[in-house]
C-alpha positions as CSV (number, residue, x, y, z in Angstrom):
1,M,-0.2,-0.2,0.1
2,I,1.1,3.5,-1.3
3,R,1.7,5.5,2.2
4,E,3.4,9.0,0.9
5,I,4.3,10.2,-2.7
6,L,7.9,10.8,-2.4
7,L,9.1,13.2,-4.7
8,D,12.6,15.0,-6.2
9,S,10.2,18.7,-6.3
10,F,7.4,20.2,-5.7
11,D,5.3,24.0,-7.2
12,N,2.0,24.5,-8.2
13,S,2.9,23.6,-11.8
14,I,3.7,19.9,-10.6
15,A,0.1,20.3,-8.4
16,L,-1.6,21.5,-11.4
17,D,-0.2,18.3,-13.4
18,M,-0.9,15.8,-10.9
19,G,-4.6,17.6,-10.1
20,L,-5.4,17.1,-14.0
21,K,-4.5,13.6,-14.4
22,V,-6.4,12.9,-11.3
23,I,-9.7,14.8,-13.2
24,S,-8.6,13.0,-16.4
25,Q,-8.3,9.5,-15.4
26,A,-11.8,10.1,-12.9
27,R,-13.0,11.3,-16.1
28,A,-12.0,8.1,-18.4
29,E,-13.4,5.7,-16.1
30,H,-16.8,7.6,-15.8
31,K,-15.9,8.8,-12.3
32,S,-17.3,12.0,-10.4
33,I,-14.8,12.8,-8.0
34,A,-13.7,15.9,-5.9
35,V,-9.7,16.4,-5.4
36,S,-7.6,18.7,-4.0
37,I,-3.9,19.4,-3.4
38,D,-2.9,21.4,-0.5
39,R,0.9,23.0,0.6
40,L,1.0,22.4,4.3
41,N,-0.4,26.0,4.2
42,H,-2.5,27.1,1.3
43,N,-4.8,25.0,-1.1
44,V,-3.1,25.6,-5.1
45,F,-5.4,23.2,-6.9
46,K,-9.5,22.4,-6.5
47,F,-12.1,20.5,-8.5
48,V,-15.3,19.6,-7.7
49,A,-17.8,17.5,-10.4
50,D,-21.0,18.9,-11.1
51,G,-23.6,17.0,-9.5
52,L,-21.5,15.8,-6.2
53,P,-22.6,17.3,-2.9
54,E,-21.6,20.3,-1.2
55,D,-20.1,18.3,2.1
56,K,-17.0,17.0,-0.3
57,H,-15.5,20.1,0.4
58,D,-15.3,19.4,4.0
59,W,-14.5,15.5,3.4
60,L,-11.5,16.5,1.5
61,R,-10.4,18.8,4.7
62,R,-10.9,16.4,6.9
63,K,-9.2,13.7,5.1
64,A,-6.2,15.8,3.9
65,N,-5.8,16.7,8.1
66,V,-5.2,13.0,8.7
67,A,-2.7,12.9,6.0
68,I,-0.8,15.9,7.2
69,R,-0.9,14.8,10.7
70,F,0.1,11.5,10.9
71,E,1.9,12.1,7.7
72,E,1.0,8.8,6.0
73,S,-2.0,8.3,3.8
74,S,-5.4,8.1,5.5
75,I,-6.1,4.5,4.4
76,G,-3.2,3.8,5.8
77,V,-4.2,5.6,9.2
78,K,-7.4,3.8,8.8
79,E,-5.5,0.6,8.8
80,D,-3.6,1.0,11.6
81,L,-6.3,2.3,14.3
82,I,-8.4,-0.6,12.9
83,N,-5.4,-3.2,13.7
84,G,-4.5,-1.3,16.7
85,N,-8.0,-1.2,18.4
86,M,-7.7,2.5,18.1
87,S,-9.8,6.0,17.4
88,L,-8.8,9.4,16.1
89,T,-11.0,10.5,19.2
90,G,-10.6,7.6,22.3
91,T,-6.8,7.5,21.3
92,F,-5.4,10.8,19.7
93,G,-8.3,13.3,21.1
94,L,-8.8,14.3,17.3
95,D,-12.1,16.0,17.0
96,E,-14.1,14.0,14.4
97,K,-15.3,17.6,12.8
98,D,-11.6,17.8,11.6
99,Y,-10.3,14.3,10.7
100,V,-12.2,11.0,8.9
101,A,-9.9,7.9,9.0
102,K,-11.0,6.8,5.3
103,G,-8.7,6.5,2.2
104,G,-8.0,9.2,0.0
105,A,-5.1,11.3,1.0
106,I,-1.8,10.8,0.5
107,P,0.9,13.6,1.8
108,L,3.5,14.5,-0.5
109,K,6.8,14.6,0.2
110,V,10.2,16.2,-1.0
111,R,13.9,13.7,-0.4
112,G,16.1,15.6,1.8
113,A,12.7,18.4,2.8
114,G,10.3,16.5,4.2
115,L,6.0,16.7,4.7
116,I,5.8,20.0,1.8
117,G,1.5,18.4,1.3
118,V,-0.9,16.7,0.1
119,I,-3.5,15.1,-2.5
120,T,-6.7,14.0,-1.6
121,V,-9.7,12.7,-3.6
122,S,-13.2,12.0,-2.3
123,G,-16.7,10.8,-4.3
124,L,-16.0,7.0,-4.3
125,S,-15.6,4.6,-1.7
126,D,-12.4,5.1,0.5
127,T,-10.2,2.9,-1.1
128,E,-11.7,3.8,-4.8
129,D,-10.7,7.1,-3.6
130,H,-7.1,6.1,-2.6
131,E,-6.5,3.8,-5.4
132,L,-7.4,6.6,-8.1
133,I,-4.7,8.7,-6.8
134,V,-2.0,5.4,-7.1
135,S,-3.2,4.8,-10.7
136,A,-3.2,8.4,-12.3
137,L,0.0,9.2,-10.4
138,S,2.3,6.2,-11.6
139,E,4.8,8.0,-12.4
140,Y,5.4,10.1,-9.3
141,L,5.8,6.7,-7.8
């Protein structure tokens, strides 16, 4: 399972390329998604397909918060919580209004610099959200 995307460098042009690749793959598979790419201090790419509910913005934010907080994919955190019989609230004191351990967010790291951001997808099952990122961005893995 992919728990992070390790890059040689990252800038807004790379974020644009990543976001467009994810959207292109989703469209080719006739899937409606929302995708967001964030640096640690601001959003650099966001797209929400027509017809998705307004709460997709919140799902993107909450999944991204998990990937940033634990510095690993949100689906990896979900599996770790299940395997360790833990919870975000009970074990880590995190508010579920701001964090959700569902697949679809993968941290972006730069060699020699560490965590610099996160890519997040929502709209499918959490496993499909994660797999869409991995499949669309295979050249970065």
